[in-house]
Every structure is written in structure tokens, then in C-alpha cells.
CHARMM-style PDB file with segment names, atoms N, HN, CA, C and O in Angstrom:
ATOM      1  N   UNK     1     -12.944 -15.344  -3.655  1.00  0.00      PROA
ATOM      2  CA  UNK     1     -12.028 -14.013  -3.660  1.00  0.00      PROA
ATOM      3  C   UNK     1     -12.991 -12.642  -4.536  1.00  0.00      PROA
ATOM      4  O   UNK     1     -13.743 -12.600  -5.510  1.00  0.00      PROA
ATOM      5  N   UNK     2     -12.227 -11.253  -3.144  1.00  0.00      PROA
ATOM      6  HN  UNK     2     -11.616 -11.287  -2.353  1.00  0.00      PROA
ATOM      7  CA  UNK     2     -12.461 -10.314  -4.252  1.00  0.00      PROA
ATOM      8  C   UNK     2     -11.354  -9.755  -4.669  1.00  0.00      PROA
ATOM      9  O   UNK     2     -10.328  -9.924  -4.011  1.00  0.00      PROA
ATOM     10  N   UNK     3     -11.343  -9.059  -5.725  1.00  0.00      PROA
ATOM     11  HN  UNK     3     -12.176  -8.922  -6.260  1.00  0.00      PROA
ATOM     12  CA  UNK     3     -10.224  -8.439  -6.615  1.00  0.00      PROA
ATOM     13  C   UNK     3     -10.136  -6.870  -6.885  1.00  0.00      PROA
ATOM     14  O   UNK     3     -10.779  -6.317  -7.777  1.00  0.00      PROA
ATOM     15  N   UNK     4      -9.313  -6.249  -6.060  1.00  0.00      PROA
ATOM     16  HN  UNK     4      -8.790  -6.698  -5.335  1.00  0.00      PROA
ATOM     17  CA  UNK     4      -9.175  -4.788  -6.288  1.00  0.00      PROA
ATOM     18  C   UNK     4      -8.404  -3.936  -7.111  1.00  0.00      PROA
ATOM     19  O   UNK     4      -7.502  -3.550  -6.368  1.00  0.00      PROA
ATOM     20  N   UNK     5      -8.273  -3.509  -8.039  1.00  0.00      PROA
ATOM     21  HN  UNK     5      -9.006  -3.823  -8.643  1.00  0.00      PROA
ATOM     22  CA  UNK     5      -7.023  -2.970  -8.670  1.00  0.00      PROA
ATOM     23  C   UNK     5      -6.815  -1.612  -7.793  1.00  0.00      PROA
ATOM     24  O   UNK     5      -7.890  -1.016  -7.722  1.00  0.00      PROA
ATOM     25  N   UNK     6      -5.907  -1.028  -7.196  1.00  0.00      PROA
ATOM     26  HN  UNK     6      -5.034  -1.513  -7.254  1.00  0.00      PROA
ATOM     27  CA  UNK     6      -5.881   0.450  -6.744  1.00  0.00      PROA
ATOM     28  C   UNK     6      -4.786   1.068  -7.162  1.00  0.00      PROA
ATOM     29  O   UNK     6      -3.730   0.460  -7.338  1.00  0.00      PROA
ATOM     30  N   UNK     7      -4.945   2.510  -7.391  1.00  0.00      PROA
ATOM     31  HN  UNK     7      -5.802   3.005  -7.248  1.00  0.00      PROA
ATOM     32  CA  UNK     7      -3.725   3.110  -7.961  1.00  0.00      PROA
ATOM     33  C   UNK     7      -3.378   4.443  -6.701  1.00  0.00      PROA
ATOM     34  O   UNK     7      -4.132   5.099  -5.982  1.00  0.00      PROA
ATOM     35  N   UNK     8      -2.318   4.431  -6.825  1.00  0.00      PROA
ATOM     36  HN  UNK     8      -1.706   3.898  -7.408  1.00  0.00      PROA
ATOM     37  CA  UNK     8      -1.496   6.029  -6.031  1.00  0.00      PROA
ATOM     38  C   UNK     8      -0.415   5.082  -5.198  1.00  0.00      PROA
ATOM     39  O   UNK     8       0.200   5.606  -4.269  1.00  0.00      PROA
ATOM     40  N   UNK     9      -0.224   3.939  -5.470  1.00  0.00      PROA
ATOM     41  HN  UNK     9      -0.723   3.514  -6.224  1.00  0.00      PROA
ATOM     42  CA  UNK     9       0.421   2.762  -4.197  1.00  0.00      PROA
ATOM     43  C   UNK     9       1.699   3.011  -4.803  1.00  0.00      PROA
ATOM     44  O   UNK     9       1.575   2.861  -6.018  1.00  0.00      PROA
ATOM     45  N   UNK    10       3.320   3.446  -4.367  1.00  0.00      PROA
ATOM     46  HN  UNK    10       3.420   3.568  -3.379  1.00  0.00      PROA
ATOM     47  CA  UNK    10       4.221   3.744  -4.553  1.00  0.00      PROA
ATOM     48  C   UNK    10       5.283   2.838  -4.160  1.00  0.00      PROA
ATOM     49  O   UNK    10       6.221   2.435  -4.848  1.00  0.00      PROA
ATOM     50  N   UNK    11       4.880   2.469  -2.447  1.00  0.00      PROA
ATOM     51  HN  UNK    11       4.118   2.796  -1.888  1.00  0.00      PROA
ATOM     52  CA  UNK    11       6.112   2.296  -1.661  1.00  0.00      PROA
ATOM     53  C   UNK    11       5.774   0.817  -1.048  1.00  0.00      PROA
ATOM     54  O   UNK    11       4.991   0.172  -1.745  1.00  0.00      PROA
ATOM     55  N   UNK    12       6.190   0.243   0.022  1.00  0.00      PROA
ATOM     56  HN  UNK    12       6.825   0.768   0.588  1.00  0.00      PROA
ATOM     57  CA  UNK    12       5.679  -0.486   1.193  1.00  0.00      PROA
ATOM     58  C   UNK    12       5.179  -0.051   2.005  1.00  0.00      PROA
ATOM     59  O   UNK    12       4.263  -0.531   2.673  1.00  0.00      PROA
ATOM     60  N   UNK    13       5.769   1.100   2.114  1.00  0.00      PROA
ATOM     61  HN  UNK    13       6.513   1.490   1.571  1.00  0.00      PROA
ATOM     62  CA  UNK    13       4.334   1.973   3.495  1.00  0.00      PROA
ATOM     63  C   UNK    13       3.034   1.714   3.141  1.00  0.00      PROA
ATOM     64  O   UNK    13       2.220   1.165   3.882  1.00  0.00      PROA
ATOM     65  N   UNK    14       2.750   2.226   1.650  1.00  0.00      PROA
ATOM     66  HN  UNK    14       3.412   2.673   1.048  1.00  0.00      PROA
ATOM     67  CA  UNK    14       1.928   2.406   0.568  1.00  0.00      PROA
ATOM     68  C   UNK    14       0.582   0.983   1.191  1.00  0.00      PROA
ATOM     69  O   UNK    14      -0.593   0.966   1.560  1.00  0.00      PROA
ATOM     70  N   UNK    15       2.070  -0.330   0.913  1.00  0.00      PROA
ATOM     71  HN  UNK    15       3.024  -0.317   0.613  1.00  0.00      PROA
ATOM     72  CA  UNK    15       1.085  -2.034   1.228  1.00  0.00      PROA
ATOM     73  C   UNK    15       0.908  -1.892   2.562  1.00  0.00      PROA
ATOM     74  O   UNK    15      -0.297  -2.105   2.696  1.00  0.00      PROA
ATOM     75  N   UNK    16       1.275  -1.707   3.435  1.00  0.00      PROA
ATOM     76  HN  UNK    16       2.254  -1.535   3.326  1.00  0.00      PROA
ATOM     77  CA  UNK    16       0.865  -1.541   4.474  1.00  0.00      PROA
ATOM     78  C   UNK    16      -0.211  -0.922   5.087  1.00  0.00      PROA
ATOM     79  O   UNK    16      -0.879  -1.437   5.984  1.00  0.00      PROA
ATOM     80  N   UNK    17      -0.457   0.627   4.421  1.00  0.00      PROA
ATOM     81  HN  UNK    17       0.085   1.046   3.692  1.00  0.00      PROA
ATOM     82  CA  UNK    17      -1.726   0.950   4.811  1.00  0.00      PROA
ATOM     83  C   UNK    17      -2.935   0.211   3.898  1.00  0.00      PROA
ATOM     84  O   UNK    17      -3.949  -0.097   4.525  1.00  0.00      PROA
ATOM     85  N   UNK    18      -2.900  -0.039   2.715  1.00  0.00      PROA
ATOM     86  HN  UNK    18      -2.076   0.210   2.206  1.00  0.00      PROA
ATOM     87  CA  UNK    18      -3.829  -0.513   1.878  1.00  0.00      PROA
ATOM     88  C   UNK    18      -4.086  -1.808   2.976  1.00  0.00      PROA
ATOM     89  O   UNK    18      -5.248  -1.903   3.370  1.00  0.00      PROA
ATOM     90  N   UNK    19      -3.297  -2.616   3.402  1.00  0.00      PROA
ATOM     91  HN  UNK    19      -2.353  -2.539   3.083  1.00  0.00      PROA
ATOM     92  CA  UNK    19      -3.830  -3.972   3.690  1.00  0.00      PROA
ATOM     93  C   UNK    19      -4.096  -3.454   4.954  1.00  0.00      PROA
ATOM     94  O   UNK    19      -5.220  -3.622   5.427  1.00  0.00      PROA
ATOM     95  N   UNK    20      -3.388  -2.953   5.470  1.00  0.00      PROA
ATOM     96  HN  UNK    20      -2.475  -2.816   5.086  1.00  0.00      PROA
ATOM     97  CA  UNK    20      -3.828  -2.937   7.140  1.00  0.00      PROA
ATOM     98  C   UNK    20      -5.730  -2.195   7.109  1.00  0.00      PROA
ATOM     99  O   UNK    20      -6.641  -2.873   7.585  1.00  0.00      PROA
ATOM    100  N   UNK    21      -5.978  -0.908   6.540  1.00  0.00      PROA
ATOM    101  HN  UNK    21      -5.238  -0.358   6.153  1.00  0.00      PROA
ATOM    102  CA  UNK    21      -7.109  -0.620   6.251  1.00  0.00      PROA
ATOM    103  C   UNK    21      -7.843  -1.475   5.636  1.00  0.00      PROA
ATOM    104  O   UNK    21      -9.011  -1.293   5.979  1.00  0.00      PROA
ATOM    105  N   UNK    22      -7.705  -2.695   4.568  1.00  0.00      PROA
ATOM    106  HN  UNK    22      -6.756  -2.843   4.289  1.00  0.00      PROA
ATOM    107  CA  UNK    22      -8.674  -3.434   3.850  1.00  0.00      PROA
ATOM    108  C   UNK    22      -8.577  -4.413   5.245  1.00  0.00      PROA
ATOM    109  O   UNK    22      -9.729  -4.834   5.348  1.00  0.00      PROA
ATOM    110  N   UNK    23      -7.930  -4.881   6.162  1.00  0.00      PROA
ATOM    111  HN  UNK    23      -6.994  -4.539   6.079  1.00  0.00      PROA
ATOM    112  CA  UNK    23      -8.058  -5.971   7.131  1.00  0.00      PROA
ATOM    113  C   UNK    23      -9.013  -5.346   8.440  1.00  0.00      PROA
ATOM    114  O   UNK    23      -9.339  -5.989   9.438  1.00  0.00      PROA
ATOM    115  N   UNK    24      -9.345  -3.975   8.156  1.00  0.00      PROA
ATOM    116  HN  UNK    24      -9.080  -3.452   7.346  1.00  0.00      PROA
ATOM    117  CA  UNK    24     -10.014  -3.941   9.272  1.00  0.00      PROA
ATOM    118  C   UNK    24     -11.537  -3.799   8.903  1.00  0.00      PROA
ATOM    119  O   UNK    24     -12.551  -3.616   9.576  1.00  0.00      PROA
ATOM    120  N   UNK    25     -11.331  -3.929   7.808  1.00  0.00      PROA
ATOM    121  HN  UNK    25     -10.506  -4.078   7.261  1.00  0.00      PROA
ATOM    122  CA  UNK    25     -13.336  -4.596   7.058  1.00  0.00      PROA
ATOM    123  C   UNK    25     -13.858  -5.931   7.656  1.00  0.00      PROA
ATOM    124  O   UNK    25     -13.392  -7.062   7.789  1.00  0.00      PROA
ATOM    125  N   UNK    26     -15.108  -5.265   7.979  1.00  0.00      PROA
ATOM    126  HN  UNK    26     -15.486  -4.346   7.871  1.00  0.00      PROA
ATOM    127  CA  UNK    26     -15.793  -6.903   8.724  1.00  0.00      PROA
ATOM    128  C   UNK    26     -16.332  -7.442   7.270  1.00  0.00      PROA
ATOM    129  O   UNK    26     -17.008  -7.115   6.294  1.00  0.00      PROA
ATOM    130  N   UNK    27     -15.414  -8.683   7.922  1.00  0.00      PROA
ATOM    131  HN  UNK    27     -14.865  -8.948   8.715  1.00  0.00      PROA
ATOM    132  CA  UNK    27     -15.793 -10.025   6.698  1.00  0.00      PROA
ATOM    133  C   UNK    27     -14.535 -10.199   6.005  1.00  0.00      PROA
ATOM    134  O   UNK    27     -14.465 -11.059   5.127  1.00  0.00      PROA
ATOM    135  N   UNK    28     -13.473  -9.439   6.312  1.00  0.00      PROA
ATOM    136  HN  UNK    28     -13.530  -8.740   7.025  1.00  0.00      PROA
ATOM    137  CA  UNK    28     -11.945 -10.129   5.368  1.00  0.00      PROA
ATOM    138  C   UNK    28     -11.599 -10.886   6.203  1.00  0.00      PROA
ATOM    139  O   UNK    28     -11.875 -10.635   7.376  1.00  0.00      PROA
ATOM    140  N   UNK    29     -10.866 -12.085   5.845  1.00  0.00      PROA
ATOM    141  HN  UNK    29     -10.642 -12.289   4.892  1.00  0.00      PROA
ATOM    142  CA  UNK    29     -10.115 -12.894   6.744  1.00  0.00      PROA
ATOM    143  C   UNK    29      -8.584 -12.873   5.868  1.00  0.00      PROA
ATOM    144  O   UNK    29      -7.582 -13.355   6.397  1.00  0.00      PROA
ATOM    145  N   UNK    30      -8.537 -12.290   4.542  1.00  0.00      PROA
ATOM    146  HN  UNK    30      -9.350 -11.899   4.112  1.00  0.00      PROA
ATOM    147  CA  UNK    30      -7.029 -12.344   4.324  1.00  0.00      PROA
ATOM    148  C   UNK    30      -6.428 -11.480   3.414  1.00  0.00      PROA
ATOM    149  O   UNK    30      -6.632 -11.694   2.219  1.00  0.00      PROA
ATOM    150  N   UNK    31      -5.649 -10.442   3.787  1.00  0.00      PROA
ATOM    151  HN  UNK    31      -5.484 -10.268   4.758  1.00  0.00      PROA
ATOM    152  CA  UNK    31      -5.876  -9.340   2.128  1.00  0.00      PROA
ATOM    153  C   UNK    31      -4.094  -9.733   1.508  1.00  0.00      PROA
ATOM    154  O   UNK    31      -3.202 -10.356   2.082  1.00  0.00      PROA
ATOM    155  N   UNK    32      -4.103  -9.268   0.553  1.00  0.00      PROA
ATOM    156  HN  UNK    32      -4.828  -8.761   0.087  1.00  0.00      PROA
ATOM    157  CA  UNK    32      -2.402  -9.652  -0.099  1.00  0.00      PROA
ATOM    158  C   UNK    32      -3.025  -8.215  -1.495  1.00  0.00      PROA
ATOM    159  O   UNK    32      -4.019  -8.008  -2.191  1.00  0.00      PROA
ATOM    160  N   UNK    33      -1.610  -7.541  -1.216  1.00  0.00      PROA
ATOM    161  HN  UNK    33      -0.802  -7.709  -0.651  1.00  0.00      PROA
ATOM    162  CA  UNK    33      -1.650  -6.415  -2.422  1.00  0.00      PROA
ATOM    163  C   UNK    33      -0.603  -6.322  -2.916  1.00  0.00      PROA
ATOM    164  O   UNK    33       0.374  -6.006  -2.237  1.00  0.00      PROA
ATOM    165  N   UNK    34      -0.528  -6.531  -4.020  1.00  0.00      PROA
ATOM    166  HN  UNK    34      -1.322  -6.788  -4.572  1.00  0.00      PROA
ATOM    167  CA  UNK    34       1.115  -6.530  -4.890  1.00  0.00      PROA
ATOM    168  C   UNK    34       1.382  -5.351  -5.379  1.00  0.00      PROA
ATOM    169  O   UNK    34       0.689  -4.890  -6.286  1.00  0.00      PROA
ATOM    170  N   UNK    35       2.612  -4.559  -4.762  1.00  0.00      PROA
ATOM    171  HN  UNK    35       3.175  -4.933  -4.025  1.00  0.00      PROA
ATOM    172  CA  UNK    35       2.625  -3.308  -5.629  1.00  0.00      PROA
ATOM    173  C   UNK    35       3.075  -3.572  -7.009  1.00  0.00      PROA
ATOM    174  O   UNK    35       3.187  -2.468  -7.542  1.00  0.00      PROA
ATOM    175  N   UNK    36       3.349  -4.390  -7.742  1.00  0.00      PROA
ATOM    176  HN  UNK    36       3.258  -5.287  -7.310  1.00  0.00      PROA
ATOM    177  CA  UNK    36       4.187  -4.559  -8.797  1.00  0.00      PROA
ATOM    178  C   UNK    36       2.576  -4.606  -9.421  1.00  0.00      PROA
ATOM    179  O   UNK    36       2.219  -3.453  -9.662  1.00  0.00      PROA
ATOM    180  N   UNK    37       1.601  -5.528  -9.720  1.00  0.00      PROA
ATOM    181  HN  UNK    37       1.891  -6.465  -9.523  1.00  0.00      PROA
ATOM    182  CA  UNK    37       0.354  -5.115 -10.379  1.00  0.00      PROA
ATOM    183  C   UNK    37      -0.675  -3.928 -10.065  1.00  0.00      PROA
ATOM    184  O   UNK    37      -1.562  -3.595 -10.851  1.00  0.00      PROA
ATOM    185  N   UNK    38      -0.444  -3.320  -8.798  1.00  0.00      PROA
ATOM    186  HN  UNK    38       0.277  -3.591  -8.159  1.00  0.00      PROA
ATOM    187  CA  UNK    38      -1.447  -2.993  -8.253  1.00  0.00      PROA
ATOM    188  C   UNK    38      -3.017  -3.584  -7.777  1.00  0.00      PROA
ATOM    189  O   UNK    38      -4.018  -2.892  -7.592  1.00  0.00      PROA
ATOM    190  N   UNK    39      -2.907  -4.946  -7.654  1.00  0.00      PROA
ATOM    191  HN  UNK    39      -2.094  -5.509  -7.804  1.00  0.00      PROA
ATOM    192  CA  UNK    39      -3.840  -5.811  -7.385  1.00  0.00      PROA
ATOM    193  C   UNK    39      -4.137  -6.220  -5.822  1.00  0.00      PROA
ATOM    194  O   UNK    39      -3.255  -6.827  -5.215  1.00  0.00      PROA
ATOM    195  N   UNK    40      -5.339  -5.900  -5.184  1.00  0.00      PROA
ATOM    196  HN  UNK    40      -6.055  -5.407  -5.678  1.00  0.00      PROA
ATOM    197  CA  UNK    40      -5.699  -6.446  -4.234  1.00  0.00      PROA
ATOM    198  C   UNK    40      -6.536  -7.396  -3.785  1.00  0.00      PROA
ATOM    199  O   UNK    40      -7.736  -7.137  -3.690  1.00  0.00      PROA
ATOM    200  N   UNK    41      -5.974  -8.796  -3.398  1.00  0.00      PROA
ATOM    201  HN  UNK    41      -4.999  -9.007  -3.475  1.00  0.00      PROA
ATOM    202  CA  UNK    41      -6.972  -9.593  -3.442  1.00  0.00      PROA
ATOM    203  C   UNK    41      -6.900 -10.192  -1.767  1.00  0.00      PROA
ATOM    204  O   UNK    41      -5.954 -10.520  -1.051  1.00  0.00      PROA
ATOM    205  N   UNK    42      -8.422 -10.146  -1.553  1.00  0.00      PROA
ATOM    206  HN  UNK    42      -9.190  -9.879  -2.134  1.00  0.00      PROA
ATOM    207  CA  UNK    42      -8.449 -10.114  -0.457  1.00  0.00      PROA
ATOM    208  C   UNK    42     -10.023 -11.682  -0.489  1.00  0.00      PROA
ATOM    209  O   UNK    42     -10.913 -12.078  -1.242  1.00  0.00      PROA
ATOM    210  N   UNK    43      -9.492 -11.968   0.740  1.00  0.00      PROA
ATOM    211  HN  UNK    43      -8.769 -11.647   1.352  1.00  0.00      PROA
ATOM    212  CA  UNK    43     -10.715 -13.377   1.006  1.00  0.00      PROA
ATOM    213  C   UNK    43     -11.583 -12.844   2.247  1.00  0.00      PROA
ATOM    214  O   UNK    43     -11.358 -11.989   3.103  1.00  0.00      PROA
ATOM    215  N   UNK    44     -12.666 -13.699   1.993  1.00  0.00      PROA
ATOM    216  HN  UNK    44     -12.849 -14.393   1.297  1.00  0.00      PROA
ATOM    217  CA  UNK    44     -13.676 -13.838   3.156  1.00  0.00      PROA
ATOM    218  C   UNK    44     -14.745 -13.130   2.470  1.00  0.00      PROA
ATOM    219  O   UNK    44     -14.574 -12.970   1.261  1.00  0.00      PROA
ATOM    220  N   UNK    45     -15.916 -12.628   3.039  1.00  0.00      PROA
ATOM    221  HN  UNK    45     -16.055 -12.758   4.021  1.00  0.00      PROA
ATOM    222  CA  UNK    45     -17.047 -12.442   2.975  1.00  0.00      PROA
ATOM    223  C   UNK    45     -17.352 -10.751   3.043  1.00  0.00      PROA
ATOM    224  O   UNK    45     -18.470 -10.534   3.509  1.00  0.00      PROA
ATOM    225  N   UNK    46     -16.686  -9.664   2.721  1.00  0.00      PROA
ATOM    226  HN  UNK    46     -15.778  -9.840   2.343  1.00  0.00      PROA
ATOM    227  CA  UNK    46     -16.906  -8.613   3.142  1.00  0.00      PROA
ATOM    228  C   UNK    46     -17.254  -7.926   1.800  1.00  0.00      PROA
ATOM    229  O   UNK    46     -16.862  -8.369   0.720  1.00  0.00      PROA
ATOM    230  N   UNK    47     -18.282  -6.423   1.985  1.00  0.00      PROA
ATOM    231  HN  UNK    47     -18.599  -6.063   2.862  1.00  0.00      PROA
ATOM    232  CA  UNK    47     -18.823  -5.949   1.458  1.00  0.00      PROA
ATOM    233  C   UNK    47     -18.240  -5.150   0.079  1.00  0.00      PROA
ATOM    234  O   UNK    47     -17.624  -4.195   0.551  1.00  0.00      PROA
ATOM    235  N   UNK    48     -18.139  -5.083  -1.401  1.00  0.00      PROA
ATOM    236  HN  UNK    48     -18.640  -5.859  -1.785  1.00  0.00      PROA
ATOM    237  CA  UNK    48     -16.869  -4.646  -2.284  1.00  0.00      PROA
ATOM    238  C   UNK    48     -17.389  -2.809  -2.022  1.00  0.00      PROA
ATOM    239  O   UNK    48     -16.699  -1.934  -2.544  1.00  0.00      PROA
ATOM    240  N   UNK    49     -18.186  -2.568  -1.485  1.00  0.00      PROA
ATOM    241  HN  UNK    49     -18.747  -3.279  -1.061  1.00  0.00      PROA
ATOM    242  CA  UNK    49     -18.678  -1.175  -1.756  1.00  0.00      PROA
ATOM    243  C   UNK    49     -17.863  -0.727  -0.188  1.00  0.00      PROA
ATOM    244  O   UNK    49     -17.410   0.408  -0.036  1.00  0.00      PROA
ATOM    245  N   UNK    50     -17.800  -1.438   0.536  1.00  0.00      PROA
ATOM    246  HN  UNK    50     -18.167  -2.360   0.412  1.00  0.00      PROA
ATOM    247  CA  UNK    50     -16.706  -1.182   2.326  1.00  0.00      PROA
ATOM    248  C   UNK    50     -15.369  -1.202   1.780  1.00  0.00      PROA
ATOM    249  O   UNK    50     -14.708  -0.170   1.886  1.00  0.00      PROA
ATOM    250  N   UNK    51     -14.691  -2.558   1.016  1.00  0.00      PROA
ATOM    251  HN  UNK    51     -15.228  -3.398   0.930  1.00  0.00      PROA
ATOM    252  CA  UNK    51     -13.751  -2.402   0.461  1.00  0.00      PROA
ATOM    253  C   UNK    51     -13.180  -1.028   0.543  1.00  0.00      PROA
ATOM    254  O   UNK    51     -12.561  -0.427   1.420  1.00  0.00      PROA
ATOM    255  N   UNK    52     -13.744  -0.611  -1.106  1.00  0.00      PROA
ATOM    256  HN  UNK    52     -14.247  -1.098  -1.819  1.00  0.00      PROA
ATOM    257  CA  UNK    52     -13.372   0.539  -1.992  1.00  0.00      PROA
ATOM    258  C   UNK    52     -13.416   1.696  -0.931  1.00  0.00      PROA
ATOM    259  O   UNK    52     -12.374   2.348  -0.873  1.00  0.00      PROA
ATOM    260  N   UNK    53     -14.650   2.159   0.105  1.00  0.00      PROA
ATOM    261  HN  UNK    53     -15.497   1.630   0.057  1.00  0.00      PROA
ATOM    262  CA  UNK    53     -14.489   2.800   0.697  1.00  0.00      PROA
ATOM    263  C   UNK    53     -13.093   2.906   1.374  1.00  0.00      PROA
ATOM    264  O   UNK    53     -12.264   3.802   1.218  1.00  0.00      PROA
ATOM    265  N   UNK    54     -13.007   1.741   2.200  1.00  0.00      PROA
ATOM    266  HN  UNK    54     -13.681   1.013   2.327  1.00  0.00      PROA
ATOM    267  CA  UNK    54     -11.543   1.881   3.196  1.00  0.00      PROA
ATOM    268  C   UNK    54     -10.551   1.953   2.544  1.00  0.00      PROA
ATOM    269  O   UNK    54      -9.595   2.254   3.260  1.00  0.00      PROA
ATOM    270  N   UNK    55     -10.309   1.833   1.582  1.00  0.00      PROA
ATOM    271  HN  UNK    55     -11.085   1.589   1.000  1.00  0.00      PROA
ATOM    272  CA  UNK    55      -9.561   1.949   0.375  1.00  0.00      PROA
ATOM    273  C   UNK    55      -9.058   3.414   0.159  1.00  0.00      PROA
ATOM    274  O   UNK    55      -7.912   3.855   0.245  1.00  0.00      PROA
ATOM    275  N   UNK    56     -10.326   4.096  -0.169  1.00  0.00      PROA
ATOM    276  HN  UNK    56     -11.257   3.738  -0.239  1.00  0.00      PROA
ATOM    277  CA  UNK    56     -10.468   5.419  -0.680  1.00  0.00      PROA
ATOM    278  C   UNK    56      -9.665   6.388   0.774  1.00  0.00      PROA
ATOM    279  O   UNK    56      -8.817   7.280   0.801  1.00  0.00      PROA
ATOM    280  N   UNK    57     -10.396   5.709   1.773  1.00  0.00      PROA
ATOM    281  HN  UNK    57     -11.085   4.985   1.751  1.00  0.00      PROA
ATOM    282  CA  UNK    57     -10.149   6.753   3.215  1.00  0.00      PROA
ATOM    283  C   UNK    57      -8.814   6.391   3.510  1.00  0.00      PROA
ATOM    284  O   UNK    57      -8.318   7.417   3.977  1.00  0.00      PROA
ATOM    285  N   UNK    58      -7.999   5.541   3.495  1.00  0.00      PROA
ATOM    286  HN  UNK    58      -8.402   4.708   3.116  1.00  0.00      PROA
ATOM    287  CA  UNK    58      -6.398   5.161   3.422  1.00  0.00      PROA
ATOM    288  C   UNK    58      -5.776   6.457   2.111  1.00  0.00      PROA
ATOM    289  O   UNK    58      -4.561   6.652   2.097  1.00  0.00      PROA
ATOM    290  N   UNK    59      -6.509   7.112   1.279  1.00  0.00      PROA
ATOM    291  HN  UNK    59      -7.497   6.954   1.291  1.00  0.00      PROA
ATOM    292  CA  UNK    59      -6.003   7.877   0.808  1.00  0.00      PROA
ATOM    293  C   UNK    59      -5.404   7.518  -1.051  1.00  0.00      PROA
ATOM    294  O   UNK    59      -4.628   8.049  -1.846  1.00  0.00      PROA
ATOM    295  N   UNK    60      -6.363   6.269  -1.032  1.00  0.00      PROA
ATOM    296  HN  UNK    60      -6.993   5.838  -0.386  1.00  0.00      PROA
ATOM    297  CA  UNK    60      -5.390   5.553  -2.124  1.00  0.00      PROA
ATOM    298  C   UNK    60      -6.842   5.594  -3.512  1.00  0.00      PROA
ATOM    299  O   UNK    60      -7.881   5.657  -2.853  1.00  0.00      PROA
ATOM    300  N   UNK    61      -7.122   5.585  -4.673  1.00  0.00      PROA
ATOM    301  HN  UNK    61      -6.278   5.534  -5.208  1.00  0.00      PROA
ATOM    302  CA  UNK    61      -8.311   5.034  -5.457  1.00  0.00      PROA
ATOM    303  C   UNK    61      -8.395   3.817  -6.047  1.00  0.00      PROA
ATOM    304  O   UNK    61      -7.469   3.262  -6.638  1.00  0.00      PROA
ATOM    305  N   UNK    62      -9.719   3.306  -5.865  1.00  0.00      PROA
ATOM    306  HN  UNK    62     -10.472   3.757  -5.385  1.00  0.00      PROA
ATOM    307  CA  UNK    62      -9.819   2.205  -6.753  1.00  0.00      PROA
ATOM    308  C   UNK    62     -10.249   2.080  -8.274  1.00  0.00      PROA
ATOM    309  O   UNK    62     -11.386   2.456  -8.556  1.00  0.00      PROA
ATOM    310  N   UNK    63      -9.533   1.645  -9.153  1.00  0.00      PROA
ATOM    311  HN  UNK    63      -8.609   1.340  -8.924  1.00  0.00      PROA
ATOM    312  CA  UNK    63      -9.651   1.913 -10.259  1.00  0.00      PROA
ATOM    313  C   UNK    63     -10.812   0.995 -11.060  1.00  0.00      PROA
ATOM    314  O   UNK    63     -11.454   1.409 -12.026  1.00  0.00      PROA
ATOM    315  N   UNK    64     -10.936  -0.239 -10.500  1.00  0.00      PROA
ATOM    316  HN  UNK    64     -10.414  -0.575  -9.716  1.00  0.00      PROA
ATOM    317  CA  UNK    64     -11.270  -1.403 -11.474  1.00  0.00      PROA
ATOM    318  C   UNK    64     -11.805  -2.490 -10.168  1.00  0.00      PROA
ATOM    319  O   UNK    64     -11.005  -2.617  -9.242  1.00  0.00      PROA
ATOM    320  N   UNK    65     -12.948  -3.160 -10.092  1.00  0.00      PROA
ATOM    321  HN  UNK    65     -13.598  -3.056 -10.845  1.00  0.00      PROA
ATOM    322  CA  UNK    65     -13.040  -3.746  -9.202  1.00  0.00      PROA
ATOM    323  C   UNK    65     -14.042  -5.144 -10.129  1.00  0.00      PROA
ATOM    324  OT1 UNK    65     -14.427  -6.138  -9.514  1.00  0.00      PROA
TER     325      UNK     65
END
């Protein structure tokens, strides 16, 4: 499992945007993002750089990985 701390999410719409962006990355099998902890948990065999790029393209910042 890969975990990313993501900054900038403030609502359930943000959660959906982040989960959608991460789900589209090659190798991702599952995504769960908590608005409370700002932590995304990703299962599968995805590249961490590709995940970070997907989050940034969706308009959010990865502050810790």
C-alpha cells in the first residue's frame, strides 16, 4: 500500500476528485482518501511519481509520501 498526505482538500467534492485522479493511474487497484486525516491510501502496483503528478494535475498538493 502507498500512502500520500494531500493538502488542499476541503469537501466531499475534493475527495471525489482526488480518488478519481488516483484511480486513473496505471497500476492502481483501489483508492481511499480521508478528508479528516488528509491521507490517501492506494493499493496496487502504481508508480509513486505518477500518483503525485495525478494529484497535482487535479489541483491538490502532495506534502508527504
